[in-house]
DSSP file (Angstrom, degrees, kcal/mol; ACC not computed):
  #  RESIDUE AA STRUCTURE BP1 BP2  ACC     N-H-->O    O-->H-N    N-H-->O    O-->H-N    TCO  KAPPA ALPHA  PHI   PSI    X-CA   Y-CA   Z-CA
    1    1 A M              0   0    0      0, 0.0     2,-0.2     0, 0.0     0, 0.0   0.000 360.0 360.0 360.0 137.3    0.9  -21.6  -16.8
    2    2 A K        -     0   0    0      1,-0.1    32,-0.1    32,-0.1     2,-0.1  -0.439 360.0-133.8 -68.0 136.3   -0.6  -19.6  -19.6
    3    3 A K  E     -a   34   0A   0     30,-0.7    32,-2.9    -2,-0.2     2,-0.4  -0.415  13.9-132.9 -86.8 165.2   -4.0  -18.0  -18.9
    4    4 A T  E     -a   35   0A   0     46,-0.3    48,-2.9    30,-0.2    49,-1.2  -0.972  11.2-162.6-128.6 135.7   -7.0  -18.1  -21.2
    5    5 A I  E     -ab  36  53A   0     30,-2.8    32,-2.8    -2,-0.4     2,-0.6  -0.935   8.6-153.2-111.2 134.9   -9.4  -15.4  -22.3
    6    6 A L  E     -ab  37  54A   0     47,-2.4    49,-2.7    -2,-0.4     2,-0.5  -0.958   8.8-157.6-107.6 118.2  -12.8  -16.2  -23.8
    7    7 A V  E     -ab  38  55A   0     30,-3.2    32,-2.2    -2,-0.6     2,-0.4  -0.859  13.2-166.9 -98.8 126.3  -14.1  -13.6  -26.1
    8    8 A V  E     +ab  39  56A   0     47,-2.9    49,-2.0    -2,-0.5    50,-0.4  -0.938  16.4 156.9-121.7 131.7  -17.9  -13.7  -26.5
    9    9 A C  E     -a   40   0A   0     30,-1.7    32,-1.3    -2,-0.4    49,-0.1  -0.832  55.4 -87.8-137.0 179.3  -20.1  -11.9  -29.1
   10   10 A G  S    S+     0   0    0     -2,-0.3    31,-0.3    30,-0.2    32,-0.3   0.889 123.1  15.3 -58.3 -45.1  -23.6  -12.6  -30.5
   11   11 A S  S    S-     0   0    0     29,-0.2    29,-0.3    30,-0.1    -1,-0.2   0.580  95.4-125.1-109.1 -12.9  -22.5  -14.9  -33.3
   12   12 A G  S    S+     0   0    0     27,-0.4    28,-0.2     1,-0.1    26,-0.1   0.647  89.2  73.7  79.1  14.5  -19.0  -15.8  -32.3
   13   13 A I  S  > S+     0   0    0     26,-0.1     4,-1.3     3,-0.0     5,-0.1   0.669  92.4  21.3-122.4 -77.6  -17.6  -14.7  -35.6
   14   14 A A  H  > S+     0   0    0      2,-0.2     4,-2.0     1,-0.2     5,-0.2   0.976 124.6  35.4 -71.1 -62.0  -17.2  -11.1  -36.6
   15   15 A T  H  > S+     0   0    0      1,-0.2     4,-2.1     2,-0.2     5,-0.2   0.912 119.1  49.8 -65.4 -42.3  -17.1   -8.9  -33.5
   16   16 A S  H  > S+     0   0    0      1,-0.2     4,-2.4     2,-0.2    -1,-0.2   0.839 108.3  54.7 -67.1 -31.1  -15.3  -11.5  -31.4
   17   17 A T  H  X S+     0   0    0     -4,-1.3     4,-2.1     2,-0.2    -1,-0.2   0.911 107.7  49.2 -66.8 -41.9  -12.6  -11.8  -34.2
   18   18 A A  H  X S+     0   0    0     -4,-2.0     4,-2.2     1,-0.2    -2,-0.2   0.908 113.1  47.7 -63.1 -41.0  -12.0   -8.1  -34.2
   19   19 A V  H  X S+     0   0    0     -4,-2.1     4,-3.0     2,-0.2     5,-0.2   0.908 108.5  54.2 -67.6 -41.6  -11.7   -8.1  -30.4
   20   20 A V  H  X S+     0   0    0     -4,-2.4     4,-2.6     2,-0.2     5,-0.2   0.921 109.1  48.6 -56.6 -46.1   -9.3  -11.1  -30.5
   21   21 A C  H  X S+     0   0    0     -4,-2.1     4,-2.1     2,-0.2    -2,-0.2   0.938 113.6  46.3 -61.5 -47.5   -7.0   -9.2  -32.9
   22   22 A E  H  X S+     0   0    0     -4,-2.2     4,-2.8     1,-0.2     5,-0.3   0.926 113.0  49.6 -61.8 -45.2   -7.0   -6.1  -30.7
   23   23 A L  H  X S+     0   0    0     -4,-3.0     4,-2.8     1,-0.2     5,-0.4   0.914 108.7  52.0 -62.1 -43.7   -6.4   -8.1  -27.6
   24   24 A K  H  X S+     0   0    0     -4,-2.6     4,-1.9    -5,-0.2    -1,-0.2   0.944 115.2  42.2 -58.3 -46.9   -3.5  -10.1  -29.1
   25   25 A E  H  X S+     0   0    0     -4,-2.1     4,-1.8    -5,-0.2    -2,-0.2   0.945 117.9  43.8 -66.3 -47.8   -1.8   -6.8  -30.2
   26   26 A R  H  X S+     0   0    0     -4,-2.8     4,-0.8     1,-0.2    -2,-0.2   0.863 114.8  48.1 -71.3 -36.1   -2.4   -4.8  -27.0
   27   27 A L  H ><>S+     0   0    0     -4,-2.8     5,-2.8    -5,-0.3     3,-0.5   0.891 109.2  54.4 -69.0 -38.1   -1.5   -7.7  -24.6
   28   28 A A  H ><5S+     0   0    0     -4,-1.9     3,-1.3    -5,-0.4    -2,-0.2   0.885 103.0  56.8 -62.4 -37.9    1.7   -8.4  -26.5
   29   29 A E  H 3<5S+     0   0    0     -4,-1.8    -1,-0.2     1,-0.3    -2,-0.2   0.799 110.3  45.2 -61.1 -28.2    2.7   -4.7  -26.1
   30   30 A R  T <<5S-     0   0    0     -4,-0.8    -1,-0.3    -3,-0.5    -2,-0.2   0.395 117.0-114.0 -95.2   1.5    2.3   -5.2  -22.4
   31   31 A G  T < 5 +     0   0    0     -3,-1.3     2,-0.5    -4,-0.3    -3,-0.2   0.742  68.2 144.6  72.7  23.4    4.3   -8.5  -22.4
   32   32 A V      < -     0   0    0     -5,-2.8     2,-0.4    -6,-0.1    -1,-0.3  -0.840  34.2-158.6 -98.8 125.3    1.2  -10.4  -21.4
   33   33 A Q        +     0   0    0     -2,-0.5   -30,-0.7    -3,-0.1     2,-0.3  -0.869  23.6 151.2-105.0 135.1    0.8  -13.9  -22.8
   34   34 A A  E     -a    3   0A   0     -2,-0.4     2,-0.4   -32,-0.1   -30,-0.2  -0.985  44.6-118.2-156.7 149.1   -2.6  -15.6  -23.0
   35   35 A D  E     -a    4   0A   0    -32,-2.9   -30,-2.8    -2,-0.3     2,-0.5  -0.744  33.7-156.3 -80.9 138.3   -4.5  -18.1  -25.1
   36   36 A I  E     +a    5   0A   0     -2,-0.4     2,-0.3   -32,-0.2   -30,-0.2  -0.977  15.2 175.9-127.1 122.4   -7.5  -16.5  -26.6
   37   37 A R  E     -a    6   0A   0    -32,-2.8   -30,-3.2    -2,-0.5     2,-0.3  -0.786  12.2-152.9-115.3 160.3  -10.6  -18.4  -27.7
   38   38 A Q  E     +a    7   0A   0     -2,-0.3     2,-0.3   -32,-0.2   -30,-0.2  -0.971  18.2 159.4-135.7 154.3  -13.9  -17.0  -29.0
   39   39 A C  E     -a    8   0A   0    -32,-2.2   -30,-1.7    -2,-0.3   -27,-0.4  -0.963  39.2 -90.2-158.7 172.1  -17.5  -18.2  -29.0
   40   40 A D  E >   -a    9   0A   0    -29,-0.3     3,-1.7    -2,-0.3     4,-0.3  -0.479  44.9-103.4 -87.1 163.7  -21.1  -17.1  -29.4
   41   41 A V  G >  S+     0   0    0    -32,-1.3     3,-0.6   -31,-0.3     4,-0.2   0.745 119.1  56.8 -59.7 -27.2  -23.2  -15.9  -26.5
   42   42 A F  G 3  S+     0   0    0    -32,-0.3    -1,-0.3     1,-0.2     4,-0.1   0.607 105.3  51.0 -81.7 -12.2  -25.1  -19.2  -26.5
   43   43 A S  G <> S+     0   0    0     -3,-1.7     4,-0.8     1,-0.1     3,-0.4   0.346  74.7 105.5-106.6   5.2  -22.0  -21.4  -26.1
   44   44 A V  H X> S+     0   0    0     -3,-0.6     3,-1.6    -4,-0.3     4,-0.5   0.917  77.5  52.5 -56.3 -50.2  -20.4  -19.7  -23.1
   45   45 A K  H >4 S+     0   0    0      1,-0.3     3,-0.7    -4,-0.2    -1,-0.2   0.859 110.8  47.8 -57.0 -37.9  -21.2  -22.3  -20.5
   46   46 A S  H 34 S+     0   0    0     -3,-0.4    -1,-0.3     1,-0.2    -2,-0.2   0.571 112.3  50.6 -80.8  -8.0  -19.8  -25.1  -22.6
   47   47 A Q  H << S+     0   0    0     -3,-1.6    -1,-0.2    -4,-0.8    -2,-0.2   0.351  80.3  95.6-108.3   4.2  -16.6  -23.1  -23.3
   48   48 A L    X<  +     0   0    0     -3,-0.7     3,-2.4    -4,-0.5     2,-0.1   0.629  46.5 120.0 -77.3 -15.5  -15.6  -22.1  -19.7
   49   49 A H  T 3  S-     0   0    0      1,-0.3     3,-0.1    -3,-0.2    -3,-0.0  -0.318  92.5  -2.3 -58.3 120.4  -13.1  -25.0  -19.0
   50   50 A G  T 3  S+     0   0    0      1,-0.3     2,-0.3    -2,-0.1   -46,-0.3   0.510  96.1 142.3  79.7   5.6   -9.8  -23.4  -18.2
   51   51 A V    <   -     0   0    0     -3,-2.4    -1,-0.3     1,-0.1   -46,-0.2  -0.644  29.0-177.4 -84.0 133.7  -11.0  -19.8  -18.9
   52   52 A N        +     0   0    0    -48,-2.9     2,-0.3    -2,-0.3   -47,-0.2   0.681  69.4  10.1-101.8 -23.9   -9.6  -17.1  -16.5
   53   53 A V  E     -b    5   0A   0    -49,-1.2   -47,-2.4    13,-0.1     2,-0.5  -0.985  62.7-140.2-156.9 144.8  -11.5  -14.1  -17.9
   54   54 A I  E     -bc   6  68A   0     13,-2.6    15,-2.8    -2,-0.3     2,-0.5  -0.935  10.1-165.9-109.7 129.2  -14.4  -13.4  -20.2
   55   55 A A  E     -bc   7  69A   0    -49,-2.7   -47,-2.9    -2,-0.5     2,-0.3  -0.970  21.3-176.9-110.2 122.3  -14.3  -10.4  -22.6
   56   56 A Y  E     -bc   8  70A   0     13,-2.1    15,-3.8    -2,-0.5    16,-0.4  -0.864  33.4-174.5-127.5 155.8  -17.7   -9.8  -24.1
   57   57 A T  S    S+     0   0    0    -49,-2.0     2,-0.2    -2,-0.3   -48,-0.2   0.317  74.1  54.3-124.7   2.7  -19.4   -7.5  -26.6
   58   58 A C  S    S-     0   0    0    -50,-0.4     2,-0.3   -49,-0.1    13,-0.1  -0.730 106.1 -60.2-128.4 176.8  -23.0   -8.5  -26.1
   59   59 A A        +     0   0    0     -2,-0.2     2,-0.2     1,-0.1    -2,-0.1  -0.458  56.8 163.9 -63.8 122.7  -25.4   -8.7  -23.2
   60   60 A L        +     0   0    0     -2,-0.3    -1,-0.1     1,-0.1    -4,-0.1  -0.670   5.7 156.2-142.1  80.4  -23.9  -11.3  -20.7
   61   61 A K        +     0   0    0     -2,-0.2    -1,-0.1     2,-0.1    -2,-0.0   0.714  39.2 103.2 -84.8 -21.9  -25.6  -10.9  -17.4
   62   62 A E  S    S-     0   0    0      1,-0.1     2,-0.7     2,-0.0    -2,-0.0  -0.319  70.5-127.8 -66.9 144.0  -25.0  -14.3  -15.9
   63   63 A D        +     0   0    0      1,-0.1    -1,-0.1     2,-0.1    -2,-0.1  -0.831  25.2 179.8 -92.6 117.3  -22.3  -14.7  -13.3
   64   64 A F        -     0   0    0     -2,-0.7    -1,-0.1     2,-0.4    -2,-0.0   0.368  51.1-107.7 -98.6   2.8  -20.0  -17.6  -14.3
   65   65 A G  S    S+     0   0    0      1,-0.3    -2,-0.1     3,-0.0     3,-0.0   0.560  93.0  86.9  82.9   7.4  -17.8  -17.3  -11.3
   66   66 A I  S    S-     0   0    0    -12,-0.0    -2,-0.4     1,-0.0    -1,-0.3  -0.927  91.2 -78.5-132.0 159.1  -14.9  -15.7  -13.2
   67   67 A P        -     0   0    0      0, 0.0   -13,-2.6     0, 0.0     2,-0.4  -0.273  42.3-161.6 -60.7 140.9  -14.1  -12.1  -14.1
   68   68 A K  E     -c   54   0A   0    -15,-0.2     2,-0.4   -13,-0.0   -13,-0.2  -0.974   6.1-172.7-121.7 139.6  -16.1  -10.6  -17.0
   69   69 A V  E     -c   55   0A   0    -15,-2.8   -13,-2.1    -2,-0.4     2,-0.3  -0.995  26.8-123.5-133.7 127.9  -15.0   -7.4  -18.8
   70   70 A S  E     -c   56   0A   0     -2,-0.4     3,-0.3   -15,-0.2   -13,-0.2  -0.557  23.3-170.3 -68.9 128.6  -17.0   -5.5  -21.4
   71   71 A A    >   +     0   0    0    -15,-3.8     3,-1.5    -2,-0.3     4,-0.5   0.176  53.1 110.7-107.3  15.3  -14.8   -5.4  -24.5
   72   72 A V  T >> S+     0   0    0    -16,-0.4     3,-1.8     1,-0.3     4,-1.5   0.855  71.1  65.1 -56.9 -35.5  -16.9   -2.9  -26.6
   73   73 A A  H 3> S+     0   0    0      1,-0.3     4,-3.0    -3,-0.3     7,-0.4   0.780  91.3  63.8 -60.1 -25.8  -14.1   -0.3  -26.1
   74   74 A L  H <4 S+     0   0    0     -3,-1.5    -1,-0.3     1,-0.2    -2,-0.2   0.718 105.7  45.4 -72.6 -18.3  -11.8   -2.5  -28.1
   75   75 A L  H <4 S+     0   0    0     -3,-1.8    -2,-0.2    -4,-0.5    -1,-0.2   0.826 122.2  34.6 -86.9 -36.0  -14.1   -2.0  -31.1
   76   76 A T  H  < S-     0   0    0     -4,-1.5    -2,-0.2     2,-0.2    -3,-0.2   0.755  95.2-134.7 -89.0 -28.1  -14.6    1.8  -30.7
   77   77 A G    ><  +     0   0    0     -4,-3.0     3,-0.8     1,-0.2     2,-0.8   0.235  67.1 123.3  88.1 -14.2  -11.1    2.6  -29.4
   78   78 A I  T 3  S-     0   0    0      1,-0.3    -1,-0.2    -6,-0.2    -2,-0.2  -0.733  89.3  -5.6 -85.9 110.8  -12.6    4.8  -26.7
   79   79 A G  T 3> S+     0   0    0     -2,-0.8     4,-1.6    -3,-0.1    -1,-0.3   0.636  90.2 137.5  82.4  15.4  -11.3    3.5  -23.3
   80   80 A A  H <>  +     0   0    0     -3,-0.8     4,-2.4    -7,-0.4     5,-0.2   0.868  66.2  55.9 -62.9 -38.5   -9.6    0.5  -24.9
   81   81 A D  H  > S+     0   0    0     -4,-0.3     4,-2.4     1,-0.2    -1,-0.2   0.900 106.5  51.5 -62.7 -39.6   -6.4    0.8  -22.8
   82   82 A A  H  > S+     0   0    0      2,-0.2     4,-2.1     1,-0.2    -1,-0.2   0.895 109.5  50.0 -64.6 -40.5   -8.5    0.7  -19.6
   83   83 A V  H  X S+     0   0    0     -4,-1.6     4,-2.3     2,-0.2    -2,-0.2   0.927 111.1  47.9 -64.4 -45.5  -10.2   -2.5  -20.8
   84   84 A V  H  X S+     0   0    0     -4,-2.4     4,-2.9     1,-0.2     5,-0.2   0.891 110.1  53.8 -64.3 -38.0   -6.9   -4.2  -21.7
   85   85 A D  H  X S+     0   0    0     -4,-2.4     4,-2.3    -5,-0.2    -1,-0.2   0.904 108.7  48.9 -60.4 -41.8   -5.6   -3.1  -18.2
   86   86 A Q  H  X S+     0   0    0     -4,-2.1     4,-2.2     2,-0.2    -2,-0.2   0.917 113.4  46.5 -63.6 -43.9   -8.6   -4.8  -16.6
   87   87 A I  H  X S+     0   0    0     -4,-2.3     4,-1.8     2,-0.2    -2,-0.2   0.932 112.3  49.8 -64.8 -46.6   -8.1   -8.0  -18.6
   88   88 A A  H  X S+     0   0    0     -4,-2.9     4,-1.1     1,-0.2    -1,-0.2   0.892 111.4  49.5 -58.9 -41.7   -4.4   -8.1  -17.9
   89   89 A A  H >X S+     0   0    0     -4,-2.3     4,-0.9     1,-0.2     3,-0.5   0.905 108.7  52.2 -66.8 -39.9   -5.1   -7.6  -14.1
   90   90 A A  H 3< S+     0   0    0     -4,-2.2     3,-0.3     1,-0.2    -1,-0.2   0.826 106.2  55.1 -65.5 -29.9   -7.6  -10.4  -14.1
   91   91 A L  H 3< S+     0   0    0     -4,-1.8    -1,-0.2     1,-0.2    -2,-0.2   0.763 103.4  55.7 -71.9 -25.1   -5.1  -12.7  -15.8
   92   92 A K  H <<        0   0    0     -4,-1.1    -1,-0.2    -3,-0.5    -2,-0.2   0.734 360.0 360.0 -79.0 -22.5   -2.6  -12.0  -13.0
   93   93 A D     <        0   0    0     -4,-0.9    -1,-0.2    -3,-0.3    -2,-0.1   0.497 360.0 360.0 -69.8 360.0   -5.0  -13.1  -10.2
């Protein structure tokens, strides 16, 4: 069954869209398939159904009971491979 990533940013538009694009490309390079959705920080709780990992670029302190990975490195490029590795590993669990 295909896994799902929820990408979260402050507004659910610009930053999360950039992360979604990076994730699609980098996961495809690793042969990892996943559905990727995006939302704003205020909608996370209502978007969690079926989500296997959260990739976030804003403050997200709450524990939702699923893995969370800071995705800021996908915007800067510094440490991006390590972030994608974390997300890919969380999808395998």
